[in-house]
Backbone bond lengths (Angstrom), bond angles and torsions (degrees), N, CA, C in turn:
res aa  C-N    CA-C-N  psi(-1)  N-CA   C-N-CA  omega(-1)  CA-C   N-CA-C  phi
1 X - - - 1.447 - - 1.522 110.03 -
2 X 1.334 117.11 -41.67 1.465 120.25 -178.85 1.523 110.79 -65.67
3 X 1.317 117.09 -38.73 1.465 120.16 179.24 1.519 110.56 -66.85
4 X 1.341 116.84 -38.19 1.462 120.04 178.88 1.524 110.76 -67.22
5 X 1.329 116.62 -39.30 1.459 119.70 178.64 1.518 110.71 -67.81
6 X 1.326 117.03 -42.29 1.463 120.07 177.72 1.524 110.76 -63.16
7 X 1.322 116.99 -39.14 1.456 120.75 177.13 1.522 110.40 -64.09
8 X 1.341 117.24 -40.86 1.456 121.04 177.98 1.524 110.72 -61.56
9 X 1.335 117.01 -43.89 1.470 120.55 -179.76 1.519 110.09 -63.67
10 X 1.321 117.47 -43.47 1.463 120.67 179.68 1.522 110.40 -64.24
11 X 1.335 117.48 -44.82 1.472 120.62 178.76 1.521 110.84 -63.23
12 X 1.331 116.16 -37.70 1.463 119.60 178.80 1.528 110.84 -62.09
13 X 1.334 116.99 -44.65 1.457 119.87 179.75 1.527 111.12 -68.82
14 X 1.329 118.11 -36.50 1.468 120.46 178.96 1.519 110.16 -66.54
15 X 1.348 116.79 -43.90 1.454 119.38 -179.02 1.522 112.46 -70.32
16 X 1.331 117.64 -24.30 1.453 118.04 176.77 1.531 112.06 -90.19
17 X 1.322 117.38 -0.42 1.456 120.96 175.07 1.525 107.86 -68.43
18 X 1.310 117.18 132.39 1.461 122.94 -169.70 1.529 114.99 -53.53
19 X 1.352 121.67 -46.68 1.469 118.65 -179.91 1.529 113.39 -64.59
20 X 1.329 117.11 -37.86 1.462 120.15 179.75 1.526 109.74 -68.72
21 X 1.335 116.57 -47.25 1.456 120.66 179.44 1.522 110.60 -62.55
22 X 1.332 117.68 -39.61 1.459 120.73 177.83 1.515 112.39 -62.76
23 X 1.334 116.47 -39.21 1.462 119.98 178.60 1.525 110.76 -67.14
24 X 1.349 117.44 -38.17 1.454 120.12 177.90 1.522 111.37 -66.16
25 X 1.326 116.50 -43.55 1.461 120.09 179.89 1.519 110.34 -66.34
26 X 1.349 116.49 -37.76 1.464 120.31 179.05 1.526 110.45 -64.66
27 X 1.314 116.64 -39.18 1.467 120.46 -177.81 1.524 111.73 -76.80
28 X 1.330 116.68 -44.40 1.460 120.25 -173.61 1.522 113.60 -96.68
29 X 1.306 117.54 -26.30 1.454 120.22 -169.52 1.520 108.75 82.58
30 X 1.305 117.07 161.53 1.460 120.50 -177.33 1.518 112.59 -78.33
31 X 1.299 117.67 -31.66 1.461 121.41 -173.41 1.507 114.36 -59.06
32 X 1.327 119.32 -61.35 1.464 119.21 -176.50 1.530 112.95 -63.12
33 X 1.325 116.88 -39.42 1.455 120.80 -176.74 1.522 110.71 -64.00
34 X 1.325 117.23 -47.99 1.461 121.24 -178.78 1.522 110.82 -69.52
35 X 1.334 117.17 -40.06 1.458 120.57 -179.35 1.511 112.54 -65.28
36 X 1.320 117.26 -46.55 1.469 120.89 179.83 1.518 109.92 -67.62
37 X 1.322 117.54 -39.93 1.460 120.43 178.62 1.530 110.68 -61.91
38 X 1.317 117.23 -42.04 1.463 120.52 -179.96 1.520 111.51 -64.92
39 X 1.315 117.42 -41.18 1.463 120.87 178.68 1.530 110.19 -66.69
40 X 1.326 117.08 -39.75 1.470 120.93 179.32 1.525 110.53 -63.83
41 X 1.320 117.54 -45.07 1.463 120.20 -179.60 1.526 110.56 -69.04
42 X 1.341 117.59 -36.54 1.467 120.31 176.49 1.528 110.35 -62.55
43 X 1.323 117.14 -42.25 1.469 120.31 177.06 1.527 110.59 -66.08
44 X 1.326 117.20 -36.95 1.465 120.59 177.37 1.527 110.61 -65.59
45 X 1.329 117.59 -36.52 1.463 120.50 175.13 1.527 110.33 -64.15
46 X 1.331 117.40 -39.78 1.464 120.59 179.01 1.528 111.04 -63.63
47 X 1.332 116.81 -43.42 1.468 120.45 178.70 1.523 110.74 -66.66
48 X 1.322 116.74 -40.12 1.461 121.08 179.56 1.524 110.57 -63.62
49 X 1.320 117.39 -43.71 1.466 120.72 178.96 1.522 111.20 -65.00
50 X 1.318 116.69 -30.79 1.465 121.05 179.79 1.538 111.07 -75.39
51 X 1.345 116.71 -37.69 1.463 120.40 -174.89 1.529 114.09 -85.53
52 X 1.325 117.89 -35.74 1.463 121.57 -175.05 1.529 108.50 -98.80
53 X 1.336 116.42 125.03 1.465 120.87 -175.77 1.526 113.53 -66.16
54 X 1.299 119.32 -35.16 1.455 121.73 -175.41 1.516 114.92 -82.78
55 X 1.331 118.32 -2.37 1.468 121.72 -179.56 1.522 107.89 -103.50
56 X 1.333 114.77 122.53 1.454 120.57 -179.58 1.520 109.06 -126.55
57 X 1.331 115.97 131.31 1.461 121.48 176.42 1.518 107.23 -122.06
58 X 1.327 115.83 122.41 1.457 120.66 178.48 1.520 108.97 -101.10
59 X 1.305 115.53 144.14 1.456 120.00 178.62 1.510 111.41 112.15
60 X 1.315 114.55 -172.95 1.453 120.72 -176.32 1.509 112.91 -108.69
61 X 1.319 115.07 -152.34 1.466 121.67 -175.32 1.521 111.92 -63.53
62 X 1.325 116.79 -34.24 1.471 119.71 179.77 1.526 110.24 -64.83
63 X 1.334 116.88 -38.30 1.467 119.86 178.14 1.527 111.78 -67.56
64 X 1.330 116.57 -36.32 1.464 119.42 176.55 1.530 110.79 -65.10
65 X 1.327 116.72 -42.23 1.474 119.43 177.35 1.525 111.08 -66.58
66 X 1.334 117.29 -38.52 1.462 120.56 177.26 1.531 109.94 -62.67
67 X 1.332 117.33 -43.21 1.468 120.14 177.81 1.523 111.11 -62.71
68 X 1.320 117.02 -39.53 1.464 120.42 179.33 1.526 110.70 -63.38
69 X 1.318 117.16 -44.57 1.468 120.22 179.00 1.525 111.30 -67.21
70 X 1.334 116.81 -41.74 1.464 120.15 178.90 1.525 110.93 -65.23
71 X 1.327 116.79 -42.70 1.464 120.46 177.76 1.529 110.77 -62.48
72 X 1.326 117.37 -41.65 1.464 120.39 177.06 1.512 112.32 -63.38
73 X 1.329 116.62 -39.47 1.466 120.98 178.58 1.526 110.97 -66.36
74 X 1.324 116.79 -47.62 1.474 120.68 179.21 1.528 110.18 -64.39
75 X 1.317 116.85 -39.74 1.463 120.97 179.13 1.529 110.67 -65.33
76 X 1.329 116.60 -38.65 1.466 119.91 -179.58 1.519 112.03 -69.42
77 X 1.314 117.51 -36.94 1.467 119.85 -177.88 1.521 112.58 -89.08
78 X 1.309 116.24 -63.91 1.465 120.88 -173.40 1.518 111.15 -79.31
79 X 1.336 117.30 -35.38 1.460 120.56 -179.59 1.516 112.58 -61.47
80 X 1.318 117.13 -41.03 1.472 120.52 178.73 1.529 110.73 -63.17
81 X 1.332 116.00 -42.96 1.469 120.03 179.89 1.525 110.16 -64.93
82 X 1.335 116.90 -43.86 1.467 120.27 178.63 1.526 111.72 -62.93
83 X 1.332 116.92 -40.70 1.468 119.37 179.30 1.522 111.19 -66.50
84 X 1.312 116.46 -35.47 1.463 119.70 177.78 1.526 110.86 -69.20
85 X 1.335 116.98 -42.41 1.463 120.42 -179.97 1.525 112.45 -68.99
86 X 1.318 117.03 -31.25 1.467 120.67 -177.99 1.525 111.97 -100.75
87 X 1.313 117.51 18.28 1.462 120.73 -178.87 1.535 113.23 -56.50
88 X 1.342 119.21 -41.84 1.475 117.16 176.42 1.534 113.23 -60.57
89 X 1.339 117.20 -39.30 1.464 119.77 177.20 1.525 111.39 -68.61
90 X 1.333 116.95 -35.68 1.467 119.98 176.46 1.520 111.16 -62.73
91 X 1.324 116.82 -39.85 1.458 120.43 179.88 1.528 110.08 -70.91
92 X 1.336 116.92 -43.15 1.468 120.46 -179.23 1.531 112.40 -63.17
93 X 1.328 116.60 -37.47 1.467 120.01 -177.52 1.522 112.00 -95.82
94 X 1.321 117.23 10.89 1.466 122.84 -178.99 1.529 112.21 55.21
95 X 1.322 115.46 37.11 1.453 121.14 174.88 1.508 115.11 93.51
96 X 1.331 118.60 -6.74 1.462 120.09 -178.27 1.524 112.61 -66.71
97 X 1.324 117.31 -25.46 1.457 119.47 179.42 1.526 111.50 -69.00
98 X 1.325 117.27 -14.82 1.464 119.36 177.07 1.522 111.26 -64.36
99 X 1.325 117.76 -23.31 1.463 120.86 174.90 1.519 109.88 -64.66
100 X 1.331 116.77 -41.68 1.464 120.98 178.04 1.525 110.11 -66.33
101 X 1.332 116.93 -40.51 1.469 120.42 178.44 1.528 109.72 -63.28
102 X 1.328 117.42 -42.94 1.468 120.34 177.28 1.525 111.32 -63.96
103 X 1.326 117.48 -35.89 1.465 120.66 177.05 1.524 110.87 -66.77
104 X 1.325 117.16 -37.69 1.466 120.61 176.92 1.525 110.02 -64.90
105 X 1.335 116.69 -43.62 1.464 120.43 177.89 1.526 110.20 -62.59
106 X 1.324 117.44 -38.85 1.459 121.46 177.52 1.527 110.87 -65.95
107 X 1.321 117.43 -39.52 1.462 120.89 177.70 1.534 111.07 -66.57
108 X 1.321 117.41 -37.12 1.468 120.23 176.52 1.528 109.70 -65.94
109 X 1.326 117.10 -41.00 1.465 120.85 176.21 1.523 110.26 -61.77
110 X 1.322 117.03 -38.36 1.464 121.56 177.09 1.525 110.77 -61.80
111 X 1.324 116.94 -42.01 1.463 119.55 -178.47 1.534 112.23 -71.78
112 X 1.328 117.53 -25.28 1.465 120.56 -179.48 1.527 113.24 -87.23
113 X 1.321 117.66 -19.61 1.456 121.03 -175.38 1.526 110.54 -114.18
114 X 1.321 115.20 143.29 1.463 119.13 177.21 1.526 111.77 -89.83
115 X 1.324 117.62 -11.79 1.460 119.34 -177.64 1.529 113.42 -92.74
116 X 1.320 118.32 -10.04 1.466 122.23 178.12 1.517 108.99 -109.23
117 X 1.322 115.75 134.19 1.462 120.88 178.22 1.525 108.93 -135.41
118 X 1.333 115.79 124.31 1.463 122.26 177.04 1.522 107.04 -117.72
119 X 1.339 116.61 126.26 1.461 121.14 -174.00 1.521 113.46 -63.64
120 X 1.328 117.33 -56.21 1.463 120.45 -178.57 1.521 109.01 -136.44
121 X 1.334 114.56 151.68 1.461 117.08 -177.12 1.512 110.99 -72.98
122 X 1.336 116.68 -48.83 1.458 117.72 -163.43 1.515 113.09 -60.33
123 X 1.318 119.42 -63.04 1.463 117.66 -175.91 1.520 112.72 -90.15
124 X 1.310 117.25 -40.92 1.464 119.08 -175.75 1.519 111.16 -66.11
125 X 1.326 116.99 -48.64 1.467 119.98 -178.45 1.529 111.38 -68.86
126 X 1.321 117.56 -35.23 1.465 120.20 178.26 1.535 109.71 -64.75
127 X 1.338 117.03 -49.38 1.468 119.72 179.43 1.526 111.56 -65.59
128 X 1.326 116.42 -36.77 1.466 119.33 177.84 1.523 110.83 -64.98
129 X 1.327 117.15 -38.37 1.474 120.39 177.62 1.526 110.82 -65.20
130 X 1.329 116.87 -39.17 1.468 120.09 178.61 1.527 110.16 -65.60
131 X 1.321 116.57 -49.15 1.467 120.25 -178.40 1.525 110.56 -63.99
132 X 1.330 117.30 -42.67 1.457 121.08 179.96 1.523 111.11 -62.08
133 X 1.317 117.52 -41.40 1.466 121.00 179.16 1.524 111.56 -66.45
134 X 1.328 116.91 -45.90 1.464 120.31 -178.25 1.525 111.05 -65.94
135 X 1.322 116.80 -46.22 1.465 120.21 -177.37 1.523 110.96 -67.43
136 X 1.333 117.85 -42.52 1.471 119.00 179.89 1.524 111.09 -67.30
137 X 1.320 118.23 -33.78 1.462 120.45 175.92 1.526 111.07 -66.34
138 X 1.330 116.69 -46.53 1.462 120.17 179.38 1.528 112.06 -63.99
139 X 1.330 116.59 -43.93 1.461 119.47 178.27 1.527 111.47 -66.73
140 X 1.326 116.62 -36.56 1.458 120.05 177.09 1.513 112.30 -63.91
141 X 1.337 116.81 -37.95 1.461 120.33 176.53 1.527 111.55 -67.00
142 X 1.329 116.50 -36.55 1.458 119.52 178.28 1.528 111.89 -71.87
143 X 1.328 117.56 -30.93 1.466 121.31 -177.85 1.525 112.54 -86.99
144 X 1.313 117.98 -9.47 1.461 121.35 -177.05 1.532 113.75 -55.41
145 X 1.342 120.23 -42.10 1.475 118.56 178.37 1.525 113.64 -63.59
146 X 1.318 117.57 -25.51 1.468 119.80 178.50 1.525 111.69 -72.79
147 X 1.325 115.92 -34.93 1.461 119.89 -179.77 1.503 110.94 -81.09
148 X 1.325 115.86 -40.66 1.468 121.08 -177.53 1.516 108.50 -125.45
149 X 1.334 117.47 90.41 1.473 119.34 -179.76 1.528 111.49 -63.24
150 X 1.322 114.83 146.29 1.466 120.60 179.10 1.512 110.06 -73.42
151 X 1.326 116.16 144.04 1.459 121.34 177.65 1.529 109.21 -71.61
152 X 1.332 115.46 144.65 1.465 119.12 -178.10 1.502 112.02 -80.28
């Protein structure tokens, strides 16, 4: 689990590196990548709300998409700063502290949105961050052929 989390953190930093991200945007364009990512995270929020008892999302599909966009925005701004500030802890724990950082980002998203409710930070937000990360990764892997079709 620690190796997978460390690999996820490394891949996250590599994919957010400007030349790599620029090449992806140049190849795919912003539209499909952002749209598919938002739908994947919205579906991950739906699965997380279904699996974790303390996570409640009110509203319909539009609220799930709004939460996905808000979570992506908070993750892009505050998550990067938190990961940079906690880099020594990330290295010491082989990336496991990124779960806590994701839980903090999820709690900030909860405070900014009226449609997301998380009962307690410590266990509920931590488990929700784990489930959200795993489900969004799995769904993203399944949706990858739709965004980037294989060459014939």
